[in-house]
C-alpha positions as CSV (number, residue, x, y, z in Angstrom):
1,M,-16.8,115.0,62.6
2,R,-18.3,111.9,61.2
3,I,-21.6,110.5,62.6
4,S,-21.7,107.4,60.4
5,N,-19.3,105.0,58.7
6,S,-19.4,104.0,55.1
7,R,-22.1,101.4,55.9
8,G,-24.3,104.0,57.5
9,D,-23.7,102.7,61.1
10,I,-23.8,105.4,63.7
11,I,-20.3,106.3,65.1
12,N,-19.1,109.0,67.6
13,L,-22.6,109.2,69.1
14,V,-24.0,107.7,72.3
15,Q,-27.6,106.9,73.3
16,N,-29.2,109.2,75.8
17,G,-32.8,108.0,76.2
18,L,-34.5,108.4,72.8
19,L,-31.9,110.9,71.6
20,L,-28.2,110.8,70.9
21,D,-25.3,112.8,72.2
22,I,-21.9,113.4,70.7
23,H,-19.4,111.1,72.5
24,S,-17.3,113.1,75.0
25,N,-14.0,112.1,73.3
26,E,-15.3,113.4,69.9
27,K,-16.8,116.5,71.5
28,N,-13.5,117.4,73.1
29,R,-11.6,116.8,69.8
30,V,-14.0,119.0,67.8
31,K,-14.1,121.7,70.5
32,G,-10.3,121.8,70.5
33,F,-10.3,122.3,66.7
34,I,-12.9,125.0,67.0
35,Q,-11.0,126.8,69.7
36,K,-7.8,126.6,67.6
37,L,-9.7,128.1,64.6
38,A,-10.9,130.8,66.9
39,T,-7.4,131.6,68.1
40,D,-5.8,131.4,64.7
41,T,-8.5,133.5,62.9
42,G,-9.6,135.9,65.6
43,W,-13.1,134.5,65.7
44,I,-14.8,134.3,69.1
45,Y,-15.7,130.9,70.3
46,N,-18.8,131.1,72.5
47,E,-19.5,127.7,73.9
48,T,-23.2,128.5,74.6
49,N,-23.8,128.7,70.9
50,W,-22.9,125.1,70.4
51,V,-25.1,122.0,71.0
52,W,-23.5,118.6,71.7
53,S,-26.5,116.6,72.8
54,G,-30.1,115.8,72.1
55,F,-29.9,114.7,68.5
56,K,-32.1,112.5,66.4
57,V,-30.4,110.8,63.5
58,Y,-32.1,110.1,60.1
59,K,-30.8,107.6,57.6
60,F,-30.9,108.4,53.9
61,S,-29.8,106.6,50.7
62,K,-27.0,108.1,48.6
63,S,-26.5,106.8,45.1
64,D,-25.4,107.8,41.7
65,F,-26.1,107.1,38.0
66,E,-23.0,105.0,37.7
67,K,-24.0,102.7,40.6
68,E,-27.6,102.5,39.3
69,E,-26.2,101.8,35.8
70,L,-28.1,104.8,34.4
71,N,-27.1,107.2,31.6
72,L,-27.5,110.9,32.3
73,N,-30.5,111.7,30.0
74,N,-33.7,113.6,30.4
75,E,-35.8,110.5,31.3
76,N,-33.5,109.2,34.0
77,Y,-33.0,112.7,35.4
78,Q,-36.8,113.3,35.6
79,N,-37.2,109.9,37.3
80,I,-34.8,110.9,40.0
81,M,-36.4,114.4,40.4
82,Q,-39.8,112.8,40.8
83,Q,-38.5,111.0,43.9
84,N,-37.8,114.4,45.4
85,P,-34.1,114.0,46.3
86,I,-32.7,115.8,49.4
87,S,-29.6,116.7,47.4
88,W,-28.2,116.1,43.9
89,A,-25.2,117.1,42.0
90,I,-23.9,116.6,38.4
91,G,-20.2,116.3,39.1
92,K,-18.7,114.5,36.2
93,A,-19.6,114.0,32.5
94,G,-22.5,111.6,32.3
95,G,-22.9,111.2,36.0
96,M,-25.2,112.5,38.8
97,E,-25.1,111.8,42.6
98,F,-28.3,112.0,44.6
99,T,-29.7,111.4,48.1
100,L,-33.2,110.2,48.8
101,E,-35.3,110.0,52.0
102,N,-35.0,106.3,52.4
103,P,-35.3,104.4,54.8
104,D,-36.1,107.5,57.0
105,T,-38.1,110.6,56.1
106,L,-37.8,114.0,57.6
107,P,-40.7,115.2,59.9
C-alpha cells in the first residue's frame, strides 16, 4: 500500500480531524490481500491486531550520491552520516542512497 506518490503527495489516506485514516477502498483492498495470504499460508488473520486509522504522516527527503553529484568517498560519506540519516544503503558501485529528517522530524 502506498501512502505517497513520487512527488511526496499523500495518497490513499483521508483526513480525520488532525490525523489520517486509510481510505476505505484501499483498506478493503489490503485486507483482502492479507486474508488471501492467511488462507494460502495457514496464517491466522486477526482483524483486532490491525490498525487502519489515527495516523500522523511525516515527510522526509530521500536522495543519493548520484543525484547530489557526489562521489562515494570518506569525506562525503562522513558528511551524510553527520546529518544523522534515518536510513542509508550502498547499493551499487560508487553510490549511496539516504533518507534525512527533512522537512519533518520525528518526535
